[in-house]
PDB file as gemmi writes it, atoms N, CA and C in Angstrom:
CRYST1    1.000    1.000    1.000  90.00  90.00  90.00 P 1                      
ATOM      1  N   UNK A   1      -5.696  -7.114 -19.456  1.00  0.00           N  
ATOM      2  CA  UNK A   1      -5.851  -6.330 -18.345  1.00  0.00           C  
ATOM      3  C   UNK A   1      -7.365  -6.136 -17.153  1.00  0.00           C  
ATOM      4  N   UNK A   2      -7.135  -6.648 -16.387  1.00  0.00           N  
ATOM      5  CA  UNK A   2      -8.578  -6.818 -15.919  1.00  0.00           C  
ATOM      6  C   UNK A   2      -8.976  -5.214 -15.500  1.00  0.00           C  
ATOM      7  N   UNK A   3     -10.543  -5.033 -15.555  1.00  0.00           N  
ATOM      8  CA  UNK A   3     -10.893  -3.844 -15.084  1.00  0.00           C  
ATOM      9  C   UNK A   3     -11.948  -4.136 -13.871  1.00  0.00           C  
ATOM     10  N   UNK A   4     -12.246  -5.233 -13.512  1.00  0.00           N  
ATOM     11  CA  UNK A   4     -12.567  -5.316 -12.045  1.00  0.00           C  
ATOM     12  C   UNK A   4     -12.527  -4.552 -11.129  1.00  0.00           C  
ATOM     13  N   UNK A   5     -13.708  -3.856 -10.380  1.00  0.00           N  
ATOM     14  CA  UNK A   5     -13.484  -3.422  -9.221  1.00  0.00           C  
ATOM     15  C   UNK A   5     -14.105  -4.085  -7.783  1.00  0.00           C  
ATOM     16  N   UNK A   6     -13.561  -3.778  -6.576  1.00  0.00           N  
ATOM     17  CA  UNK A   6     -14.067  -4.771  -5.557  1.00  0.00           C  
ATOM     18  C   UNK A   6     -13.931  -3.488  -4.192  1.00  0.00           C  
ATOM     19  N   UNK A   7     -15.150  -3.236  -3.899  1.00  0.00           N  
ATOM     20  CA  UNK A   7     -15.393  -2.624  -2.599  1.00  0.00           C  
ATOM     21  C   UNK A   7     -15.565  -3.331  -1.001  1.00  0.00           C  
ATOM     22  N   UNK A   8     -15.033  -3.098  -0.158  1.00  0.00           N  
ATOM     23  CA  UNK A   8     -15.218  -3.401   1.270  1.00  0.00           C  
ATOM     24  C   UNK A   8     -16.132  -2.260   2.024  1.00  0.00           C  
ATOM     25  N   UNK A   9     -17.314  -2.174   1.791  1.00  0.00           N  
ATOM     26  CA  UNK A   9     -17.714  -0.746   1.913  1.00  0.00           C  
ATOM     27  C   UNK A   9     -18.021  -0.706   3.675  1.00  0.00           C  
ATOM     28  N   UNK A  10     -18.091   0.241   3.957  1.00  0.00           N  
ATOM     29  CA  UNK A  10     -17.803   1.276   5.497  1.00  0.00           C  
ATOM     30  C   UNK A  10     -18.595  -0.154   6.637  1.00  0.00           C  
ATOM     31  N   UNK A  11     -19.186  -0.867   6.721  1.00  0.00           N  
ATOM     32  CA  UNK A  11     -20.076  -1.627   8.009  1.00  0.00           C  
ATOM     33  C   UNK A  11     -19.932  -3.090   7.527  1.00  0.00           C  
ATOM     34  N   UNK A  12     -18.075  -3.140   6.623  1.00  0.00           N  
ATOM     35  CA  UNK A  12     -17.721  -4.171   6.570  1.00  0.00           C  
ATOM     36  C   UNK A  12     -16.590  -4.783   7.298  1.00  0.00           C  
ATOM     37  N   UNK A  13     -16.059  -6.019   7.813  1.00  0.00           N  
ATOM     38  CA  UNK A  13     -15.595  -6.517   8.303  1.00  0.00           C  
ATOM     39  C   UNK A  13     -14.972  -7.804   7.543  1.00  0.00           C  
ATOM     40  N   UNK A  14     -13.537  -8.110   7.739  1.00  0.00           N  
ATOM     41  CA  UNK A  14     -12.772  -9.110   6.681  1.00  0.00           C  
ATOM     42  C   UNK A  14     -11.845  -9.578   7.770  1.00  0.00           C  
ATOM     43  N   UNK A  15     -12.148 -11.037   7.945  1.00  0.00           N  
ATOM     44  CA  UNK A  15     -10.986 -11.536   8.814  1.00  0.00           C  
ATOM     45  C   UNK A  15     -10.298 -12.443   7.908  1.00  0.00           C  
ATOM     46  N   UNK A  16      -9.324 -12.155   7.159  1.00  0.00           N  
ATOM     47  CA  UNK A  16      -8.587 -13.182   6.239  1.00  0.00           C  
ATOM     48  C   UNK A  16      -7.327 -12.223   5.037  1.00  0.00           C  
ATOM     49  N   UNK A  17      -6.986 -12.918   4.691  1.00  0.00           N  
ATOM     50  CA  UNK A  17      -6.384 -12.084   3.345  1.00  0.00           C  
ATOM     51  C   UNK A  17      -7.354 -12.220   2.227  1.00  0.00           C  
ATOM     52  N   UNK A  18      -7.052 -11.191   1.289  1.00  0.00           N  
ATOM     53  CA  UNK A  18      -7.630 -10.475   0.024  1.00  0.00           C  
ATOM     54  C   UNK A  18      -6.668 -10.412  -1.233  1.00  0.00           C  
ATOM     55  N   UNK A  19      -6.923 -11.131  -1.735  1.00  0.00           N  
ATOM     56  CA  UNK A  19      -6.243 -11.117  -3.304  1.00  0.00           C  
ATOM     57  C   UNK A  19      -6.977 -10.901  -4.319  1.00  0.00           C  
ATOM     58  N   UNK A  20      -6.501 -10.137  -4.992  1.00  0.00           N  
ATOM     59  CA  UNK A  20      -7.804  -9.461  -6.537  1.00  0.00           C  
ATOM     60  C   UNK A  20      -6.761  -9.149  -7.557  1.00  0.00           C  
ATOM     61  N   UNK A  21      -7.251  -9.384  -8.864  1.00  0.00           N  
ATOM     62  CA  UNK A  21      -6.614  -9.171  -9.814  1.00  0.00           C  
ATOM     63  C   UNK A  21      -6.755  -7.558 -10.371  1.00  0.00           C  
ATOM     64  N   UNK A  22      -7.885  -7.381  -9.549  1.00  0.00           N  
ATOM     65  CA  UNK A  22      -8.093  -6.024 -10.162  1.00  0.00           C  
ATOM     66  C   UNK A  22      -8.294  -4.764  -9.155  1.00  0.00           C  
ATOM     67  N   UNK A  23      -8.781  -3.905  -9.482  1.00  0.00           N  
ATOM     68  CA  UNK A  23      -8.460  -2.401  -8.136  1.00  0.00           C  
ATOM     69  C   UNK A  23      -9.851  -2.817  -6.696  1.00  0.00           C  
ATOM     70  N   UNK A  24      -9.167  -2.169  -6.017  1.00  0.00           N  
ATOM     71  CA  UNK A  24     -10.392  -2.625  -4.665  1.00  0.00           C  
ATOM     72  C   UNK A  24     -10.480  -1.291  -3.551  1.00  0.00           C  
ATOM     73  N   UNK A  25     -11.360  -1.155  -3.226  1.00  0.00           N  
ATOM     74  CA  UNK A  25     -11.662  -0.242  -2.289  1.00  0.00           C  
ATOM     75  C   UNK A  25     -12.269  -0.311  -1.172  1.00  0.00           C  
ATOM     76  N   UNK A  26     -11.584  -0.084  -0.184  1.00  0.00           N  
ATOM     77  CA  UNK A  26     -11.623  -0.271   0.877  1.00  0.00           C  
ATOM     78  C   UNK A  26     -12.044   0.655   2.011  1.00  0.00           C  
ATOM     79  N   UNK A  27     -13.539   0.965   2.675  1.00  0.00           N  
ATOM     80  CA  UNK A  27     -14.226   1.539   3.312  1.00  0.00           C  
ATOM     81  C   UNK A  27     -14.091   0.761   5.090  1.00  0.00           C  
ATOM     82  N   UNK A  28     -13.934   0.039   5.067  1.00  0.00           N  
ATOM     83  CA  UNK A  28     -14.555  -0.954   6.163  1.00  0.00           C  
ATOM     84  C   UNK A  28     -12.939  -1.386   7.078  1.00  0.00           C  
ATOM     85  N   UNK A  29     -13.385  -2.771   7.648  1.00  0.00           N  
ATOM     86  CA  UNK A  29     -12.090  -2.780   8.063  1.00  0.00           C  
ATOM     87  C   UNK A  29     -11.486  -4.450   7.633  1.00  0.00           C  
ATOM     88  N   UNK A  30     -10.156  -4.713   7.638  1.00  0.00           N  
ATOM     89  CA  UNK A  30      -9.710  -5.225   7.122  1.00  0.00           C  
ATOM     90  C   UNK A  30      -8.713  -5.939   7.894  1.00  0.00           C  
ATOM     91  N   UNK A  31      -9.018  -7.289   8.092  1.00  0.00           N  
ATOM     92  CA  UNK A  31      -7.426  -7.856   9.398  1.00  0.00           C  
ATOM     93  C   UNK A  31      -7.265  -9.044   8.457  1.00  0.00           C  
ATOM     94  N   UNK A  32      -5.867  -8.496   7.812  1.00  0.00           N  
ATOM     95  CA  UNK A  32      -5.293  -9.948   7.015  1.00  0.00           C  
ATOM     96  C   UNK A  32      -4.246  -8.831   5.786  1.00  0.00           C  
ATOM     97  N   UNK A  33      -4.064  -9.681   4.639  1.00  0.00           N  
ATOM     98  CA  UNK A  33      -3.069  -9.282   4.011  1.00  0.00           C  
ATOM     99  C   UNK A  33      -3.855  -8.805   2.835  1.00  0.00           C  
ATOM    100  N   UNK A  34      -3.873  -7.708   2.000  1.00  0.00           N  
ATOM    101  CA  UNK A  34      -4.329  -6.975   0.906  1.00  0.00           C  
ATOM    102  C   UNK A  34      -3.423  -6.910  -0.235  1.00  0.00           C  
ATOM    103  N   UNK A  35      -3.871  -7.915  -1.439  1.00  0.00           N  
ATOM    104  CA  UNK A  35      -2.807  -7.641  -2.252  1.00  0.00           C  
ATOM    105  C   UNK A  35      -3.889  -7.219  -3.497  1.00  0.00           C  
ATOM    106  N   UNK A  36      -3.416  -6.916  -4.493  1.00  0.00           N  
ATOM    107  CA  UNK A  36      -3.690  -6.620  -5.457  1.00  0.00           C  
ATOM    108  C   UNK A  36      -2.653  -6.257  -6.725  1.00  0.00           C  
ATOM    109  N   UNK A  37      -3.010  -6.793  -8.171  1.00  0.00           N  
ATOM    110  CA  UNK A  37      -2.171  -6.174  -9.035  1.00  0.00           C  
ATOM    111  C   UNK A  37      -2.394  -5.452  -9.637  1.00  0.00           C  
ATOM    112  N   UNK A  38      -3.390  -4.281  -9.111  1.00  0.00           N  
ATOM    113  CA  UNK A  38      -3.418  -2.951 -10.013  1.00  0.00           C  
ATOM    114  C   UNK A  38      -3.507  -1.881  -8.997  1.00  0.00           C  
ATOM    115  N   UNK A  39      -4.427  -1.340  -8.124  1.00  0.00           N  
ATOM    116  CA  UNK A  39      -4.445  -0.496  -7.268  1.00  0.00           C  
ATOM    117  C   UNK A  39      -5.051  -0.524  -5.840  1.00  0.00           C  
ATOM    118  N   UNK A  40      -4.768  -0.291  -4.863  1.00  0.00           N  
ATOM    119  CA  UNK A  40      -5.933  -0.504  -3.609  1.00  0.00           C  
ATOM    120  C   UNK A  40      -5.978   1.361  -3.677  1.00  0.00           C  
ATOM    121  N   UNK A  41      -7.291   1.505  -2.948  1.00  0.00           N  
ATOM    122  CA  UNK A  41      -7.980   2.576  -2.031  1.00  0.00           C  
ATOM    123  C   UNK A  41      -8.078   2.330  -0.834  1.00  0.00           C  
ATOM    124  N   UNK A  42      -7.679   3.161   0.344  1.00  0.00           N  
ATOM    125  CA  UNK A  42      -7.978   3.022   1.681  1.00  0.00           C  
ATOM    126  C   UNK A  42      -8.210   4.449   2.205  1.00  0.00           C  
ATOM    127  N   UNK A  43      -9.914   4.584   2.051  1.00  0.00           N  
ATOM    128  CA  UNK A  43     -10.647   5.261   2.482  1.00  0.00           C  
ATOM    129  C   UNK A  43     -10.187   5.901   3.726  1.00  0.00           C  
ATOM    130  N   UNK A  44     -11.108   7.287   3.770  1.00  0.00           N  
ATOM    131  CA  UNK A  44     -10.592   8.045   5.279  1.00  0.00           C  
ATOM    132  C   UNK A  44     -11.538   6.933   6.033  1.00  0.00           C  
ATOM    133  N   UNK A  45     -12.421   6.126   6.041  1.00  0.00           N  
ATOM    134  CA  UNK A  45     -13.128   5.464   7.162  1.00  0.00           C  
ATOM    135  C   UNK A  45     -12.302   4.032   7.720  1.00  0.00           C  
ATOM    136  N   UNK A  46     -11.949   3.785   6.896  1.00  0.00           N  
ATOM    137  CA  UNK A  46     -10.966   2.259   6.634  1.00  0.00           C  
ATOM    138  C   UNK A  46      -9.939   1.899   7.762  1.00  0.00           C  
ATOM    139  N   UNK A  47     -10.223   0.569   8.326  1.00  0.00           N  
ATOM    140  CA  UNK A  47      -9.168   0.487   8.859  1.00  0.00           C  
ATOM    141  C   UNK A  47      -8.354  -1.047   8.615  1.00  0.00           C  
ATOM    142  N   UNK A  48      -6.958  -1.304   7.980  1.00  0.00           N  
ATOM    143  CA  UNK A  48      -6.219  -2.148   7.744  1.00  0.00           C  
ATOM    144  C   UNK A  48      -5.091  -3.064   8.476  1.00  0.00           C  
ATOM    145  N   UNK A  49      -5.727  -3.799   9.365  1.00  0.00           N  
ATOM    146  CA  UNK A  49      -4.446  -4.285   9.725  1.00  0.00           C  
ATOM    147  C   UNK A  49      -3.883  -5.734   9.149  1.00  0.00           C  
ATOM    148  N   UNK A  50      -2.569  -5.107   9.000  1.00  0.00           N  
ATOM    149  CA  UNK A  50      -1.694  -6.447   7.820  1.00  0.00           C  
ATOM    150  C   UNK A  50      -1.290  -5.408   6.863  1.00  0.00           C  
ATOM    151  N   UNK A  51      -0.257  -6.462   6.059  1.00  0.00           N  
ATOM    152  CA  UNK A  51       0.265  -6.237   5.179  1.00  0.00           C  
ATOM    153  C   UNK A  51      -0.152  -5.676   3.762  1.00  0.00           C  
ATOM    154  N   UNK A  52       0.192  -4.542   3.098  1.00  0.00           N  
ATOM    155  CA  UNK A  52      -0.578  -4.110   1.348  1.00  0.00           C  
ATOM    156  C   UNK A  52       0.585  -4.094   0.598  1.00  0.00           C  
ATOM    157  N   UNK A  53       0.049  -4.760  -0.315  1.00  0.00           N  
ATOM    158  CA  UNK A  53       0.521  -5.189  -1.622  1.00  0.00           C  
ATOM    159  C   UNK A  53      -0.270  -5.007  -2.442  1.00  0.00           C  
ATOM    160  N   UNK A  54       0.536  -3.950  -3.480  1.00  0.00           N  
ATOM    161  CA  UNK A  54       0.016  -3.075  -4.769  1.00  0.00           C  
ATOM    162  C   UNK A  54       1.157  -2.589  -5.967  1.00  0.00           C  
ATOM    163  N   UNK A  55       0.449  -2.623  -6.877  1.00  0.00           N  
ATOM    164  CA  UNK A  55       1.098  -1.934  -8.312  1.00  0.00           C  
ATOM    165  C   UNK A  55       0.736  -0.107  -7.639  1.00  0.00           C  
ATOM    166  N   UNK A  56       0.097   0.111  -7.332  1.00  0.00           N  
ATOM    167  CA  UNK A  56      -0.334   1.879  -7.182  1.00  0.00           C  
ATOM    168  C   UNK A  56      -1.210   1.889  -5.757  1.00  0.00           C  
ATOM    169  N   UNK A  57      -1.028   2.477  -4.911  1.00  0.00           N  
ATOM    170  CA  UNK A  57      -1.481   2.684  -3.465  1.00  0.00           C  
ATOM    171  C   UNK A  57      -2.195   4.100  -3.530  1.00  0.00           C  
ATOM    172  N   UNK A  58      -3.119   4.611  -3.114  1.00  0.00           N  
ATOM    173  CA  UNK A  58      -4.398   5.674  -2.966  1.00  0.00           C  
ATOM    174  C   UNK A  58      -4.559   5.608  -0.921  1.00  0.00           C  
ATOM    175  N   UNK A  59      -4.049   6.076   0.337  1.00  0.00           N  
ATOM    176  CA  UNK A  59      -3.893   6.051   1.676  1.00  0.00           C  
ATOM    177  C   UNK A  59      -4.663   7.144   2.137  1.00  0.00           C  
ATOM    178  N   UNK A  60      -6.077   6.632   2.454  1.00  0.00           N  
ATOM    179  CA  UNK A  60      -5.982   7.821   3.519  1.00  0.00           C  
ATOM    180  C   UNK A  60      -7.265   7.447   4.744  1.00  0.00           C  
ATOM    181  N   UNK A  61      -7.028   6.190   4.990  1.00  0.00           N  
ATOM    182  CA  UNK A  61      -7.481   5.737   6.563  1.00  0.00           C  
ATOM    183  C   UNK A  61      -6.372   5.143   6.924  1.00  0.00           C  
ATOM    184  N   UNK A  62      -6.522   3.930   8.064  1.00  0.00           N  
ATOM    185  CA  UNK A  62      -5.738   4.116   9.136  1.00  0.00           C  
ATOM    186  C   UNK A  62      -4.600   2.308   8.261  1.00  0.00           C  
ATOM    187  N   UNK A  63      -3.348   2.555   8.698  1.00  0.00           N  
ATOM    188  CA  UNK A  63      -2.778   0.902   7.951  1.00  0.00           C  
ATOM    189  C   UNK A  63      -2.181   0.380   9.100  1.00  0.00           C  
ATOM    190  N   UNK A  64      -2.258  -0.613  10.039  1.00  0.00           N  
ATOM    191  CA  UNK A  64      -1.251  -1.116  10.699  1.00  0.00           C  
ATOM    192  C   UNK A  64      -0.512  -2.004  10.019  1.00  0.00           C  
ATOM    193  N   UNK A  65       0.618  -1.672   8.958  1.00  0.00           N  
ATOM    194  CA  UNK A  65       1.123  -3.071   8.583  1.00  0.00           C  
ATOM    195  C   UNK A  65       1.972  -2.092   7.698  1.00  0.00           C  
ATOM    196  N   UNK A  66       2.769  -3.210   7.066  1.00  0.00           N  
ATOM    197  CA  UNK A  66       3.523  -2.763   6.134  1.00  0.00           C  
ATOM    198  C   UNK A  66       3.500  -2.199   4.603  1.00  0.00           C  
ATOM    199  N   UNK A  67       3.772  -1.549   3.499  1.00  0.00           N  
ATOM    200  CA  UNK A  67       2.748  -0.971   2.711  1.00  0.00           C  
ATOM    201  C   UNK A  67       4.031  -1.279   1.543  1.00  0.00           C  
ATOM    202  N   UNK A  68       3.607  -2.622   0.612  1.00  0.00           N  
ATOM    203  CA  UNK A  68       4.854  -2.325  -0.620  1.00  0.00           C  
ATOM    204  C   UNK A  68       3.992  -1.619  -2.259  1.00  0.00           C  
ATOM    205  N   UNK A  69       4.385  -1.260  -2.361  1.00  0.00           N  
ATOM    206  CA  UNK A  69       3.860  -0.482  -3.831  1.00  0.00           C  
ATOM    207  C   UNK A  69       5.048  -0.344  -5.160  1.00  0.00           C  
ATOM    208  N   UNK A  70       4.906  -1.107  -6.028  1.00  0.00           N  
ATOM    209  CA  UNK A  70       5.641  -1.003  -7.522  1.00  0.00           C  
ATOM    210  C   UNK A  70       5.906   0.169  -8.078  1.00  0.00           C  
ATOM    211  N   UNK A  71       4.995   0.887  -7.933  1.00  0.00           N  
ATOM    212  CA  UNK A  71       4.464   2.537  -8.780  1.00  0.00           C  
ATOM    213  C   UNK A  71       4.661   3.312  -7.269  1.00  0.00           C  
ATOM    214  N   UNK A  72       3.362   4.061  -7.730  1.00  0.00           N  
ATOM    215  CA  UNK A  72       3.705   5.115  -6.829  1.00  0.00           C  
ATOM    216  C   UNK A  72       2.433   5.067  -5.644  1.00  0.00           C  
ATOM    217  N   UNK A  73       3.113   5.769  -3.909  1.00  0.00           N  
ATOM    218  CA  UNK A  73       2.470   5.290  -2.929  1.00  0.00           C  
ATOM    219  C   UNK A  73       1.873   6.836  -3.164  1.00  0.00           C  
ATOM    220  N   UNK A  74       0.374   7.353  -2.375  1.00  0.00           N  
ATOM    221  CA  UNK A  74      -0.001   8.167  -2.223  1.00  0.00           C  
ATOM    222  C   UNK A  74      -0.646   8.621  -1.204  1.00  0.00           C  
ATOM    223  N   UNK A  75       0.197   9.246   0.454  1.00  0.00           N  
ATOM    224  CA  UNK A  75      -0.837   9.134   1.300  1.00  0.00           C  
ATOM    225  C   UNK A  75      -1.272  10.614   1.570  1.00  0.00           C  
ATOM    226  N   UNK A  76      -2.710  10.561   1.681  1.00  0.00           N  
ATOM    227  CA  UNK A  76      -3.332  11.647   1.741  1.00  0.00           C  
ATOM    228  C   UNK A  76      -3.598  12.071   2.887  1.00  0.00           C  
ATOM    229  N   UNK A  77      -3.973  13.677   3.366  1.00  0.00           N  
ATOM    230  CA  UNK A  77      -3.748  14.288   4.344  1.00  0.00           C  
ATOM    231  C   UNK A  77      -4.380  13.787   5.930  1.00  0.00           C  
ATOM    232  N   UNK A  78      -5.208  12.665   5.831  1.00  0.00           N  
ATOM    233  CA  UNK A  78      -5.667  11.622   6.847  1.00  0.00           C  
ATOM    234  C   UNK A  78      -5.598  10.533   6.749  1.00  0.00           C  
ATOM    235  N   UNK A  79      -4.293  10.279   5.996  1.00  0.00           N  
ATOM    236  CA  UNK A  79      -4.106   8.841   6.885  1.00  0.00           C  
ATOM    237  C   UNK A  79      -3.106   8.246   8.120  1.00  0.00           C  
ATOM    238  N   UNK A  80      -3.128   7.701   8.545  1.00  0.00           N  
ATOM    239  CA  UNK A  80      -2.668   7.196   9.777  1.00  0.00           C  
ATOM    240  C   UNK A  80      -1.677   5.916   9.620  1.00  0.00           C  
ATOM    241  N   UNK A  81      -0.334   6.052   9.041  1.00  0.00           N  
ATOM    242  CA  UNK A  81       0.452   4.556   8.782  1.00  0.00           C  
ATOM    243  C   UNK A  81       1.372   4.482   9.976  1.00  0.00           C  
ATOM    244  N   UNK A  82       0.932   2.860  10.503  1.00  0.00           N  
ATOM    245  CA  UNK A  82       2.297   2.354  11.605  1.00  0.00           C  
ATOM    246  C   UNK A  82       2.699   0.948  10.767  1.00  0.00           C  
ATOM    247  N   UNK A  83       4.037   1.293  10.036  1.00  0.00           N  
ATOM    248  CA  UNK A  83       4.457   0.496   9.622  1.00  0.00           C  
ATOM    249  C   UNK A  83       5.368   0.734   8.149  1.00  0.00           C  
ATOM    250  N   UNK A  84       6.098  -0.204   8.199  1.00  0.00           N  
ATOM    251  CA  UNK A  84       7.589   0.727   7.014  1.00  0.00           C  
ATOM    252  C   UNK A  84       6.654   0.449   5.447  1.00  0.00           C  
ATOM    253  N   UNK A  85       7.497   1.452   4.688  1.00  0.00           N  
ATOM    254  CA  UNK A  85       6.823   1.667   3.292  1.00  0.00           C  
ATOM    255  C   UNK A  85       8.148   1.165   2.621  1.00  0.00           C  
ATOM    256  N   UNK A  86       7.650   0.617   1.451  1.00  0.00           N  
ATOM    257  CA  UNK A  86       8.672   0.296   0.383  1.00  0.00           C  
ATOM    258  C   UNK A  86       7.632   0.243  -1.275  1.00  0.00           C  
ATOM    259  N   UNK A  87       8.285   1.814  -1.801  1.00  0.00           N  
ATOM    260  CA  UNK A  87       7.894   2.014  -3.024  1.00  0.00           C  
ATOM    261  C   UNK A  87       8.907   2.741  -3.561  1.00  0.00           C  
ATOM    262  N   UNK A  88       8.280   2.617  -5.011  1.00  0.00           N  
ATOM    263  CA  UNK A  88       9.129   3.107  -5.817  1.00  0.00           C  
ATOM    264  C   UNK A  88       8.924   4.589  -6.054  1.00  0.00           C  
ATOM    265  N   UNK A  89       7.730   5.420  -5.752  1.00  0.00           N  
ATOM    266  CA  UNK A  89       7.532   6.318  -5.720  1.00  0.00           C  
ATOM    267  C   UNK A  89       6.374   6.936  -4.466  1.00  0.00           C  
ATOM    268  N   UNK A  90       6.764   8.185  -3.873  1.00  0.00           N  
ATOM    269  CA  UNK A  90       5.897   8.164  -2.549  1.00  0.00           C  
ATOM    270  C   UNK A  90       5.692   9.825  -2.689  1.00  0.00           C  
ATOM    271  N   UNK A  91       4.344  10.167  -2.499  1.00  0.00           N  
ATOM    272  CA  UNK A  91       3.726  11.616  -2.230  1.00  0.00           C  
ATOM    273  C   UNK A  91       2.836  11.422  -1.002  1.00  0.00           C  
ATOM    274  N   UNK A  92       3.550  12.418   0.046  1.00  0.00           N  
ATOM    275  CA  UNK A  92       2.856  12.541   1.078  1.00  0.00           C  
ATOM    276  C   UNK A  92       2.530  13.994   1.225  1.00  0.00           C  
ATOM    277  N   UNK A  93       0.915  13.976   1.789  1.00  0.00           N  
ATOM    278  CA  UNK A  93      -0.187  15.391   1.785  1.00  0.00           C  
ATOM    279  C   UNK A  93       0.637  15.812   2.933  1.00  0.00           C  
ATOM    280  N   UNK A  94       0.359  17.126   3.590  1.00  0.00           N  
ATOM    281  CA  UNK A  94       0.479  17.516   4.600  1.00  0.00           C  
ATOM    282  C   UNK A  94      -0.459  17.365   5.379  1.00  0.00           C  
ATOM    283  N   UNK A  95      -0.663  17.007   7.016  1.00  0.00           N  
ATOM    284  CA  UNK A  95      -1.375  15.985   7.580  1.00  0.00           C  
ATOM    285  C   UNK A  95      -1.338  14.670   7.941  1.00  0.00           C  
ATOM    286  N   UNK A  96      -0.386  14.152   6.666  1.00  0.00           N  
ATOM    287  CA  UNK A  96      -0.791  12.727   7.174  1.00  0.00           C  
ATOM    288  C   UNK A  96       0.239  12.452   8.144  1.00  0.00           C  
ATOM    289  N   UNK A  97      -0.147  11.086   8.548  1.00  0.00           N  
ATOM    290  CA  UNK A  97       1.106  10.438   9.806  1.00  0.00           C  
ATOM    291  C   UNK A  97       1.603   9.327   9.211  1.00  0.00           C  
ATOM    292  N   UNK A  98       2.751   9.607   9.421  1.00  0.00           N  
ATOM    293  CA  UNK A  98       3.538   7.926   9.133  1.00  0.00           C  
ATOM    294  C   UNK A  98       4.876   7.393   9.815  1.00  0.00           C  
ATOM    295  N   UNK A  99       4.444   6.711  10.585  1.00  0.00           N  
ATOM    296  CA  UNK A  99       5.338   5.906  11.874  1.00  0.00           C  
ATOM    297  C   UNK A  99       6.403   4.768  11.265  1.00  0.00           C  
ATOM    298  N   UNK A 100       7.406   5.220  10.966  1.00  0.00           N  
ATOM    299  CA  UNK A 100       8.146   3.391  10.829  1.00  0.00           C  
ATOM    300  C   UNK A 100       9.522   4.234   9.335  1.00  0.00           C  
ATOM    301  N   UNK A 101       9.848   2.671   8.806  1.00  0.00           N  
ATOM    302  CA  UNK A 101      10.866   3.471   7.905  1.00  0.00           C  
ATOM    303  C   UNK A 101      10.156   3.738   6.243  1.00  0.00           C  
ATOM    304  N   UNK A 102      11.172   4.192   5.518  1.00  0.00           N  
ATOM    305  CA  UNK A 102      10.990   3.802   4.343  1.00  0.00           C  
ATOM    306  C   UNK A 102      12.258   3.502   3.458  1.00  0.00           C  
ATOM    307  N   UNK A 103      11.773   2.772   2.392  1.00  0.00           N  
ATOM    308  CA  UNK A 103      12.479   2.273   1.589  1.00  0.00           C  
ATOM    309  C   UNK A 103      12.213   2.510   0.235  1.00  0.00           C  
ATOM    310  N   UNK A 104      12.994   3.496  -0.515  1.00  0.00           N  
ATOM    311  CA  UNK A 104      12.553   3.658  -2.068  1.00  0.00           C  
ATOM    312  C   UNK A 104      13.651   3.240  -2.990  1.00  0.00           C  
ATOM    313  N   UNK A 105      13.228   2.771  -4.014  1.00  0.00           N  
ATOM    314  CA  UNK A 105      13.927   2.303  -5.320  1.00  0.00           C  
ATOM    315  C   UNK A 105      13.373   2.520  -6.342  1.00  0.00           C  
ATOM    316  N   UNK A 106      14.233   2.781  -7.383  1.00  0.00           N  
ATOM    317  CA  UNK A 106      13.506   2.801  -8.627  1.00  0.00           C  
ATOM    318  C   UNK A 106      13.912   2.017  -9.580  1.00  0.00           C  
ATOM    319  N   UNK A 107      13.930   1.771 -11.335  1.00  0.00           N  
ATOM    320  CA  UNK A 107      14.177   1.142 -12.177  1.00  0.00           C  
ATOM    321  C   UNK A 107      15.500   1.213 -11.807  1.00  0.00           C  
ATOM    322  N   UNK A 108      16.192   1.656 -12.132  1.00  0.00           N  
ATOM    323  CA  UNK A 108      17.559   2.110 -12.081  1.00  0.00           C  
ATOM    324  C   UNK A 108      18.740   1.067 -11.314  1.00  0.00           C  
ATOM    325  N   UNK A 109      17.956   1.578 -10.106  1.00  0.00           N  
ATOM    326  CA  UNK A 109      18.620   1.006  -8.931  1.00  0.00           C  
ATOM    327  C   UNK A 109      18.608  -0.456  -8.779  1.00  0.00           C  
ATOM    328  N   UNK A 110      17.413  -1.075  -9.287  1.00  0.00           N  
ATOM    329  CA  UNK A 110      16.902  -2.353  -9.053  1.00  0.00           C  
ATOM    330  C   UNK A 110      18.059  -3.132 -10.015  1.00  0.00           C  
ATOM    331  N   UNK A 111      18.165  -2.579 -11.320  1.00  0.00           N  
ATOM    332  CA  UNK A 111      18.885  -2.909 -12.268  1.00  0.00           C  
ATOM    333  C   UNK A 111      20.656  -2.899 -11.925  1.00  0.00           C  
ATOM    334  N   UNK A 112      21.453  -2.491 -11.348  1.00  0.00           N  
ATOM    335  CA  UNK A 112      22.015  -2.301 -10.803  1.00  0.00           C  
ATOM    336  C   UNK A 112      22.689  -2.892  -9.176  1.00  0.00           C  
ATOM    337  N   UNK A 113      21.635  -3.271  -8.566  1.00  0.00           N  
ATOM    338  CA  UNK A 113      21.785  -3.680  -7.233  1.00  0.00           C  
ATOM    339  C   UNK A 113      22.337  -4.463  -7.135  1.00  0.00           C  
ATOM    340  N   UNK A 114      23.553  -4.528  -6.188  1.00  0.00           N  
ATOM    341  CA  UNK A 114      24.786  -5.125  -5.737  1.00  0.00           C  
ATOM    342  C   UNK A 114      25.669  -5.478  -7.097  1.00  0.00           C  
ATOM    343  N   UNK A 115      25.968  -4.582  -8.149  1.00  0.00           N  
ATOM    344  CA  UNK A 115      26.639  -4.700  -8.981  1.00  0.00           C  
ATOM    345  C   UNK A 115      28.269  -4.346  -8.720  1.00  0.00           C  
ATOM    346  N   UNK A 116      27.839  -3.519  -8.196  1.00  0.00           N  
ATOM    347  CA  UNK A 116      29.115  -2.600  -7.432  1.00  0.00           C  
ATOM    348  C   UNK A 116      29.880  -2.998  -6.393  1.00  0.00           C  
ATOM    349  N   UNK A 117      29.493  -3.952  -5.212  1.00  0.00           N  
ATOM    350  CA  UNK A 117      29.861  -3.614  -4.369  1.00  0.00           C  
ATOM    351  C   UNK A 117      30.061  -5.610  -3.762  1.00  0.00           C  
ATOM    352  N   UNK A 118      30.417  -6.265  -5.140  1.00  0.00           N  
ATOM    353  CA  UNK A 118      30.364  -7.070  -5.212  1.00  0.00           C  
ATOM    354  C   UNK A 118      32.012  -7.755  -5.048  1.00  0.00           C  
ATOM    355  N   UNK A 119      32.424  -9.096  -3.588  1.00  0.00           N  
ATOM    356  CA  UNK A 119      33.769  -9.057  -3.781  1.00  0.00           C  
ATOM    357  C   UNK A 119      34.025  -9.974  -4.476  1.00  0.00           C  
ATOM    358  N   UNK A 120      35.148  -9.980  -5.019  1.00  0.00           N  
ATOM    359  CA  UNK A 120      35.795 -11.078  -5.900  1.00  0.00           C  
ATOM    360  C   UNK A 120      36.093 -12.686  -5.530  1.00  0.00           C  
TER     361      UNK A 120                                                      
END                                                                             
């Protein structure tokens, strides 16, 4: 297990993809794909233009792009999402803004996907 944590500070802008094994917190601006094998936290001052991939994510800021979350995705009341969401679990606080499509699938659905509707 990786215990590292990374921070993109408030006055920081990154142009390019970020890949990390550990947790990452964004308070600044990122233009590129954001990937973590653990948790991503996007603070209320943050702006991400690009797709986000994580096991768990907590969003308080602005995201223009898709969010792919294998576990739980939390959209806090200050979040603004413009893009599609793919998550196993979704929690949305009152006040959050989400413009896009949402696709949710649990473990049981993934095991049985396509088996019932195959043509012989």
